[in-house]
C-alpha positions as CSV (number, residue, x, y, z in Angstrom):
1,M,0.0,0.0,0.0
2,L,2.9,2.3,0.8
3,A,6.1,2.7,-1.2
4,P,9.0,1.0,0.6
5,E,10.9,4.2,1.0
6,L,7.9,5.9,2.7
7,E,7.2,2.9,4.9
8,Q,10.8,2.9,6.1
9,L,10.6,6.6,6.9
10,V,7.4,6.1,8.7
11,R,8.7,3.2,10.9
12,L,11.7,5.3,12.0
13,T,9.4,8.1,13.2
14,S,8.7,8.5,16.9
15,V,5.2,8.8,18.4
16,P,4.8,9.8,22.1
17,P,3.6,6.9,24.2
18,Y,0.7,8.9,25.7
19,V,-0.6,9.7,22.2
20,R,-0.4,6.0,21.3
21,S,-2.5,5.3,24.4
22,M,-5.1,7.9,23.4
23,Y,-5.6,6.4,20.0
24,A,-5.6,2.9,21.3
25,H,-8.5,3.6,23.6
26,L,-10.7,5.6,21.3
27,P,-14.4,4.6,21.6
28,V,-14.5,4.2,17.7
29,R,-12.0,3.4,15.0
30,L,-10.9,6.2,12.8
31,E,-10.0,5.7,9.1
32,L,-7.1,7.4,7.3
33,E,-7.4,8.3,3.7
34,L,-4.0,9.2,2.2
35,T,-3.3,11.3,-0.9
36,L,0.3,11.0,-2.0
37,P,2.3,12.2,-4.9
38,A,4.2,9.7,-7.0
39,E,7.3,10.5,-5.0
40,V,7.4,11.6,-1.3
41,P,11.0,12.8,-0.8
42,D,10.3,14.4,2.6
43,A,6.9,13.5,4.2
44,P,5.9,16.0,6.9
45,L,6.1,14.9,10.6
46,G,2.4,14.8,11.3
47,L,1.7,12.6,8.3
48,R,4.4,10.2,9.2
49,Q,3.2,9.9,12.8
50,L,-0.4,9.4,11.9
51,V,0.5,6.7,9.3
52,K,2.7,5.0,11.9
53,L,-0.2,4.9,14.3
54,A,-2.4,3.5,11.6
55,L,0.1,0.7,11.0
56,G,0.0,-0.5,14.6
57,S,-2.9,1.0,16.6
58,P,-6.4,-0.5,17.0
59,G,-7.9,3.0,17.0
60,L,-6.7,4.1,13.5
61,R,-6.3,2.3,10.2
62,I,-5.4,3.2,6.6
63,A,-8.6,2.9,4.5
64,S,-7.2,4.0,1.1
65,V,-4.2,5.6,-0.7
66,H,-4.7,7.9,-3.7
67,R,-2.4,9.8,-6.0
68,G,-2.3,13.5,-6.0
69,A,-1.2,16.5,-4.0
70,L,0.1,15.5,-0.5
71,G,-2.6,15.5,2.2
72,L,-4.9,13.2,4.2
73,A,-8.3,12.9,5.6
74,V,-9.2,11.3,8.9
75,G,-12.8,10.0,9.0
76,H,-15.4,8.4,11.1
77,G,-18.7,7.5,9.6
78,A,-19.9,10.4,7.4
79,R,-17.5,12.9,9.0
80,R,-14.2,13.8,7.4
81,L,-11.4,16.1,8.5
82,R,-8.9,17.1,5.8
83,L,-5.4,18.1,6.5
84,D,-3.1,19.6,3.8
85,A,0.7,19.4,3.6
86,R,1.1,22.8,5.5
87,E,-1.0,21.6,8.4
88,L,0.7,18.2,8.5
89,V,4.1,19.8,9.4
90,S,2.8,20.0,13.0
91,D,3.5,17.3,15.6
92,I,0.8,14.8,16.2
93,A,0.3,16.1,19.7
94,E,-0.8,19.4,18.2
95,L,-3.0,17.7,15.6
96,T,-4.8,15.3,17.9
97,P,-7.1,17.9,19.7
98,R,-8.3,19.1,16.3
99,I,-8.8,15.6,14.9
100,L,-10.6,14.2,17.9
101,G,-12.6,17.3,18.5
102,G,-13.7,17.5,14.9
103,L,-14.7,13.9,14.5
104,L,-15.9,12.8,17.9
105,G,-17.6,15.9,19.3
106,E,-18.0,16.7,23.0
107,A,-19.6,13.4,23.8
108,G,-16.8,11.4,22.1
109,L,-14.1,13.4,23.7
110,A,-15.7,13.0,27.1
111,R,-15.7,9.2,26.5
112,V,-12.0,9.3,25.6
113,V,-11.2,11.2,28.8
114,E,-13.3,8.8,30.8
115,V,-11.6,5.7,29.4
116,L,-8.1,7.1,29.9
117,A,-8.9,8.2,33.4
118,Q,-10.2,4.8,34.3
119,R,-7.2,3.1,32.8
120,T,-4.7,5.5,34.5
121,Q,-6.4,5.2,37.8
122,G,-6.5,1.4,37.5
123,L,-2.9,1.0,36.5
124,S,-1.8,3.5,39.2
125,T,-3.7,1.4,41.8
126,L,-2.2,-1.9,40.5
127,Q,1.2,-0.3,40.8
128,R,0.6,0.7,44.4
129,I,-0.6,-2.8,45.2
130,T,2.5,-4.2,43.6
131,N,4.7,-1.8,45.6
132,H,2.8,-2.9,48.8
133,M,3.7,-6.5,48.0
134,L,7.3,-5.6,47.5
135,Q,7.4,-4.0,50.9
136,S,6.3,-7.2,52.5
137,T,8.7,-9.9,53.7
138,D,6.0,-12.4,54.3
139,V,5.0,-14.5,51.2
140,D,1.5,-15.3,52.5
141,K,0.7,-11.6,53.2
142,A,2.1,-10.6,49.8
143,L,-0.1,-13.2,48.1
144,R,-3.2,-12.0,49.9
145,T,-2.4,-8.5,48.8
146,M,-2.3,-9.7,45.2
147,L,-5.8,-11.1,45.6
148,V,-6.9,-7.8,47.1
149,G,-5.7,-6.1,44.0
150,I,-7.8,-8.4,41.9
151,T,-11.0,-8.1,44.0
152,S,-11.0,-4.5,45.3
153,G,-12.9,-1.8,43.4
154,F,-9.7,0.2,43.5
155,G,-8.0,-2.5,41.4
156,L,-9.5,-5.0,38.9
157,G,-12.9,-5.1,40.7
158,F,-13.7,-8.8,40.7
159,N,-16.1,-10.0,43.4
160,R,-13.9,-13.0,44.4
161,A,-10.4,-14.4,43.7
162,A,-8.7,-17.5,44.9
163,L,-5.1,-18.7,44.7
164,F,-4.0,-22.3,44.2
165,V,-0.4,-23.2,44.5
166,N,1.2,-25.8,42.2
167,D,2.0,-29.0,44.0
168,E,3.1,-31.7,41.5
169,H,0.2,-32.0,39.0
170,R,-2.4,-30.6,41.4
171,F,-3.3,-27.1,42.7
172,V,-3.9,-26.7,46.4
173,G,-6.0,-23.7,47.7
174,I,-4.0,-21.4,50.0
175,E,-5.5,-17.9,49.8
176,A,-8.8,-16.4,48.9
177,V,-10.5,-12.9,49.1
178,G,-14.2,-12.3,48.7
179,P,-17.5,-12.5,50.5
180,G,-19.0,-15.9,51.4
181,D,-22.5,-14.9,50.2
182,E,-24.5,-12.1,48.6
183,A,-25.5,-10.5,51.8
184,E,-21.9,-10.3,52.9
185,A,-21.0,-8.9,49.5
186,H,-23.5,-6.0,50.0
187,R,-22.3,-5.3,53.5
188,I,-18.7,-5.0,52.3
189,W,-19.6,-2.7,49.4
190,E,-21.8,-0.5,51.6
191,S,-19.0,-0.3,54.2
192,I,-16.4,0.8,51.7
193,E,-18.7,3.5,50.3
194,F,-19.9,4.7,53.7
195,Q,-16.4,5.0,55.1
196,D,-15.1,6.4,51.8
197,Q,-12.1,4.2,52.0
198,T,-8.9,4.7,50.0
199,I,-6.8,1.9,48.5
200,D,-4.3,2.4,51.4
201,D,-7.1,2.1,54.0
202,F,-8.1,-1.1,52.3
203,L,-4.7,-2.6,52.1
204,D,-3.9,-1.7,55.7
205,G,-7.2,-3.0,57.0
206,P,-8.6,-6.5,57.6
207,A,-8.8,-7.3,53.9
208,G,-5.1,-6.6,53.4
209,D,-4.0,-8.1,56.6
210,G,-5.8,-11.3,56.2
211,G,-8.4,-12.7,58.3
212,D,-9.9,-15.8,57.5
213,S,-13.3,-15.4,55.8
214,R,-15.7,-18.2,55.1
215,F,-14.7,-18.1,51.4
216,Q,-11.0,-18.4,52.3
217,R,-11.6,-21.3,54.7
218,F,-13.6,-23.0,52.0
219,V,-10.9,-22.5,49.3
220,Q,-8.3,-24.0,51.6
221,T,-10.2,-27.3,51.5
222,L,-10.1,-27.5,47.7
223,E,-7.7,-29.1,45.3
224,L,-7.9,-28.4,41.5
225,G,-6.5,-30.8,38.9
226,P,-6.6,-30.8,35.1
227,T,-8.2,-33.7,33.3
228,A,-8.0,-35.1,29.8
229,A,-11.6,-34.3,29.0
230,D,-12.4,-32.2,25.9
231,G,-12.8,-28.5,26.8
232,D,-11.2,-28.9,30.3
233,E,-10.8,-25.3,31.5
234,L,-7.7,-26.0,33.6
235,Q,-5.9,-27.6,30.7
236,A,-6.8,-24.6,28.5
237,A,-5.6,-22.1,31.1
238,L,-2.3,-23.9,31.6
239,R,-1.6,-24.0,27.9
240,A,-2.5,-20.3,27.3
241,P,0.2,-17.6,27.7
242,V,-2.4,-15.1,29.1
243,P,-5.5,-15.3,31.4
244,Q,-8.5,-16.9,29.9
245,V,-12.2,-16.1,30.2
246,F,-14.6,-19.1,30.3
247,R,-18.3,-18.9,29.9
248,S,-20.2,-21.9,31.2
249,R,-22.8,-22.6,33.9
250,S,-21.3,-26.0,34.4
251,P,-17.5,-26.3,34.0
252,V,-16.1,-29.3,32.3
253,N,-13.5,-29.7,35.0
254,E,-15.2,-31.3,37.9
255,S,-12.9,-29.8,40.5
256,L,-13.9,-26.3,39.5
257,T,-17.6,-27.1,40.0
258,R,-17.1,-27.2,43.8
259,M,-16.3,-23.5,43.8
260,G,-19.8,-22.6,42.6
261,L,-18.4,-20.2,40.0
262,A,-20.3,-17.5,38.1
263,P,-21.3,-18.3,34.5
264,E,-18.3,-16.3,33.5
265,F,-14.9,-16.7,35.2
266,V,-11.2,-16.1,34.7
267,L,-8.4,-18.6,35.1
268,A,-4.8,-17.4,35.0
269,A,-1.6,-19.5,35.3
270,V,1.0,-17.7,37.4
271,R,4.2,-18.4,35.5
272,P,7.2,-16.1,36.1
273,H,10.1,-17.0,33.8
274,G,8.2,-20.0,32.6
275,R,8.0,-21.7,36.1
276,L,4.5,-22.6,37.1
277,L,3.9,-21.3,40.6
278,G,0.1,-21.5,40.8
279,L,-3.3,-20.6,39.4
280,V,-5.7,-17.7,40.0
281,V,-9.4,-18.1,39.8
282,A,-11.6,-15.0,39.7
283,D,-15.3,-14.3,39.1
284,N,-18.2,-11.8,39.6
285,L,-20.6,-14.2,41.3
286,Y,-22.6,-11.5,43.1
287,S,-22.6,-8.5,40.7
288,G,-22.9,-10.5,37.5
289,A,-20.6,-8.1,35.7
290,T,-19.0,-9.3,32.5
291,V,-15.2,-9.3,31.9
292,A,-14.3,-6.6,29.4
293,E,-11.4,-7.1,27.0
294,S,-9.5,-4.1,28.5
295,G,-10.1,-5.6,31.9
296,L,-8.6,-8.9,30.9
297,D,-5.5,-7.0,29.5
298,D,-5.1,-5.3,32.9
299,F,-5.6,-8.7,34.6
300,A,-2.7,-10.2,32.5
301,F,-0.5,-7.2,33.3
302,F,-1.1,-7.4,37.0
303,I,-0.6,-11.2,37.1
304,D,2.8,-10.8,35.3
305,Q,3.9,-8.1,37.7
306,T,2.9,-9.8,40.9
307,A,4.2,-13.2,39.7
308,L,7.7,-11.7,39.7
309,V,7.2,-10.4,43.3
310,W,6.0,-13.8,44.4
311,E,9.0,-15.5,42.8
312,N,11.4,-13.0,44.4
313,L,9.8,-13.4,47.9
314,E,9.8,-17.2,47.6
315,L,13.5,-17.0,46.6
316,L,14.3,-14.8,49.6
317,E,12.4,-17.2,51.9
318,R,14.4,-20.1,50.4
319,V,17.7,-18.4,50.9
320,D,16.7,-17.4,54.5
321,K,15.8,-21.0,55.2
322,L,19.1,-22.3,53.8
323,A,20.9,-19.9,56.0
324,R,19.2,-21.4,59.0
325,T,19.1,-25.0,58.0
326,D,21.6,-27.8,57.9
327,D,21.3,-29.1,54.4
328,L,22.3,-32.7,55.2
329,T,19.8,-33.4,58.0
330,G,17.1,-30.8,57.3
331,L,17.3,-29.6,61.0
332,S,18.4,-26.2,62.2
333,N,22.1,-25.5,61.9
334,R,24.1,-24.6,65.0
335,R,23.7,-20.8,64.7
336,E,19.9,-21.2,64.4
337,I,19.5,-23.7,67.2
338,E,21.6,-21.5,69.5
339,A,19.5,-18.4,68.6
340,R,16.3,-20.4,69.3
341,L,17.7,-21.6,72.6
342,A,18.5,-18.1,73.6
343,E,14.9,-17.1,72.9
344,E,13.7,-20.0,74.9
345,R,15.9,-19.1,77.8
346,S,14.5,-15.6,77.8
347,R,11.0,-16.9,77.7
348,C,11.5,-19.3,80.6
349,S,13.2,-16.6,82.7
350,R,10.1,-14.4,82.3
351,S,7.5,-17.2,82.8
352,G,9.3,-19.5,85.2
353,Q,8.2,-22.5,83.1
354,S,10.5,-25.5,82.9
355,C,12.8,-26.2,79.9
356,S,14.7,-29.4,79.1
357,V,17.5,-30.2,76.6
358,M,19.0,-33.3,75.1
359,L,22.5,-33.4,73.7
360,I,22.7,-36.5,71.4
361,D,25.8,-38.2,70.0
362,V,25.9,-41.0,67.4
363,D,27.9,-43.9,68.9
364,H,30.9,-45.2,66.9
365,F,30.4,-42.7,64.2
366,K,34.1,-42.7,63.2
367,R,33.9,-46.4,62.7
368,T,30.9,-46.0,60.4
369,N,32.9,-43.5,58.3
370,D,36.0,-45.6,58.3
371,E,34.2,-48.8,57.3
372,G,31.6,-47.4,54.9
373,G,33.0,-44.1,53.9
374,H,31.6,-40.6,54.3
375,R,28.6,-41.5,52.3
376,A,27.6,-44.1,54.9
377,G,28.1,-41.5,57.6
378,D,26.0,-39.0,55.8
379,E,23.2,-41.5,55.5
380,V,23.2,-42.1,59.3
381,L,23.0,-38.4,59.9
382,R,20.1,-38.1,57.5
383,R,18.3,-40.9,59.3
384,I,18.7,-39.2,62.6
385,G,17.5,-35.9,61.2
386,L,14.4,-37.6,59.9
387,L,13.8,-39.5,63.1
388,L,14.0,-36.3,65.2
389,R,11.6,-34.4,62.9
390,N,9.1,-37.2,63.2
391,A,9.5,-38.0,66.9
392,L,9.4,-34.5,68.4
393,R,6.4,-32.2,69.1
394,G,5.6,-29.3,66.8
395,H,7.1,-26.7,69.2
396,D,10.2,-28.7,70.1
397,L,13.5,-27.5,68.5
398,A,16.2,-29.7,67.0
399,G,19.4,-28.8,65.4
400,R,22.7,-30.3,64.3
401,Y,25.2,-29.0,66.9
402,G,28.4,-30.5,65.6
403,G,29.7,-33.2,63.3
404,D,27.6,-36.1,64.7
405,E,26.0,-34.2,67.7
406,F,22.4,-33.0,67.9
407,L,20.8,-30.5,70.3
408,V,17.1,-30.8,71.1
409,V,15.3,-28.1,73.1
410,L,12.0,-29.2,74.7
411,P,10.0,-26.2,76.1
412,D,7.6,-26.7,79.0
413,T,9.1,-30.2,79.6
414,S,9.6,-31.6,83.1
415,R,12.2,-34.2,84.1
416,A,9.6,-37.1,83.9
417,H,8.6,-36.1,80.4
418,L,12.2,-35.7,79.4
419,V,13.0,-39.3,80.4
420,T,10.1,-40.5,78.3
421,A,11.2,-38.4,75.3
422,A,14.8,-39.5,75.5
423,S,13.8,-43.2,75.8
424,R,11.5,-42.9,72.8
425,I,14.2,-41.3,70.6
426,G,16.9,-43.9,71.7
427,Q,14.6,-46.8,71.0
428,L,13.5,-45.5,67.6
429,A,17.2,-45.0,66.6
430,R,18.0,-48.6,67.8
431,K,15.2,-49.9,65.6
432,A,16.7,-48.0,62.7
433,G,20.1,-49.6,63.3
434,V,21.8,-46.6,65.0
435,S,23.1,-46.4,68.6
436,L,22.8,-43.1,70.4
437,S,24.1,-41.7,73.6
438,I,22.1,-38.9,75.1
439,G,22.9,-36.3,77.9
440,C,19.8,-34.6,79.4
441,A,19.2,-31.7,81.8
442,T,16.1,-29.8,83.0
443,W,15.8,-26.3,84.3
444,P,15.1,-25.4,87.1
445,D,15.3,-29.0,88.6
446,D,19.0,-29.6,87.7
447,C,20.6,-26.1,87.7
448,A,19.9,-22.6,89.0
449,E,20.9,-20.8,85.8
450,L,19.5,-21.4,82.4
451,D,22.9,-20.7,80.9
452,E,24.2,-23.8,82.5
453,L,21.7,-26.1,80.9
454,V,23.6,-27.2,77.8
455,A,26.9,-27.6,79.7
456,L,25.1,-29.9,82.2
457,A,23.6,-31.9,79.3
458,D,27.1,-32.2,77.8
459,A,28.5,-33.5,81.1
460,N,25.7,-36.1,81.2
461,L,26.4,-37.1,77.6
462,Y,30.0,-37.9,78.7
463,L,28.6,-40.0,81.5
464,A,26.4,-41.9,79.0
465,K,29.4,-42.6,76.8
466,N,31.5,-43.9,79.7
467,A,28.6,-46.0,81.0
468,G,28.6,-48.1,77.8
469,R,26.8,-46.0,75.2
470,G,23.3,-46.6,73.9
471,R,21.7,-44.9,76.8
472,A,20.6,-41.6,78.3
473,C,22.0,-40.1,81.4
474,F,20.3,-37.4,83.6
475,Q,21.5,-35.2,86.5
476,S,20.0,-37.7,89.0
477,G,18.5,-41.1,88.7
478,D,19.8,-44.2,86.9
479,P,20.8,-44.2,83.2
480,V,18.2,-45.4,80.8
481,A,19.5,-48.0,78.3
482,F,17.8,-48.4,74.9
């Protein structure tokens, strides 16, 4: 349609991004009718910019090209606005008010302003929500903030949104934001309007901090999984590079039916750098609003941005865990177990509650390494790490204290319960083919100062070794053999 020389010149011409945005969001599509001489040695700037927009903007297209004196007409319906070579010397920013005012009238211009204001406000809000996520060091809170961005009227405005994390071919519900029923939906909307809340109020309030709503508790009982059925929505969403809208009163995927979704819902795979982290489900169950194409574009933009935040926070959490964890046994490393012990000592000194410790040593560990090599020794340590994680209570603390030594801290544990715990661990190890020696101590029964607790357990460990190994020794009472 255009001579190669002119097209090359046009494509090298710059158009301000805000002007591109204006033409991309026009309520109607404008048509460009070009009149060009046989040769266009130096096409004016305004013409080049308008043609460039017509080559790539949904709001403007080239309808025809004629031969004649250089000029163009921009049209919509029966209206035409003609610009000659002298007028086209102006920059497109100067031409646009005349073009839009002449073709769209006051109502059309008002609609352009409205659309741009909505988009600007929406993108600004999504940016603030993303920044709010970046300020968080808690992955769960950041993910909830992401869902607030999808559901709040300040953001994408969906009634409900739920997040399912990828767990090896299934998706487990972990977070959800939205009302549990229509009555609750109306109460929330009325409260927001009555209190005239801002996005910052919303993020800093209960919705942003997390409470657990009925909808959230329900989602946390769900698991989603794709099927091989034709039209399976999960399969389609996982294959697609962008969020997908589905329209069905009865989803093909049976696991989605439990959510009681609206007849129109959105599924979006969260996939930063190609790594599938999870799946977002959103709908307008209570308002019945449809999903506009521009709204879906904003949804895709927001998911892409927040996916990167999620990935970064997850990475930081993993690095933090590695810094606190012994990678061979999966238990706390020495620095972490000593820090946790210091916290426990401080708590006990305030509350006066008892605290017990066990210092555990693997018997004949050097012989295991000498006979089977370090791989055999590593396997023994892994078994002990697994045994301790399974045998202890949720609030007990266990860490690798040295090469083949382990320290276990048992809060609120009396001497009697300590004997029971040490016996159970020793017997489980014996059944696993490992002999342990354990030194035990309890505060305040065995020592006056909490700082003496580990040293006392170490002395009792020495006694257990000298008594023949494979047993636990306490500050008083007979050793307990396993």
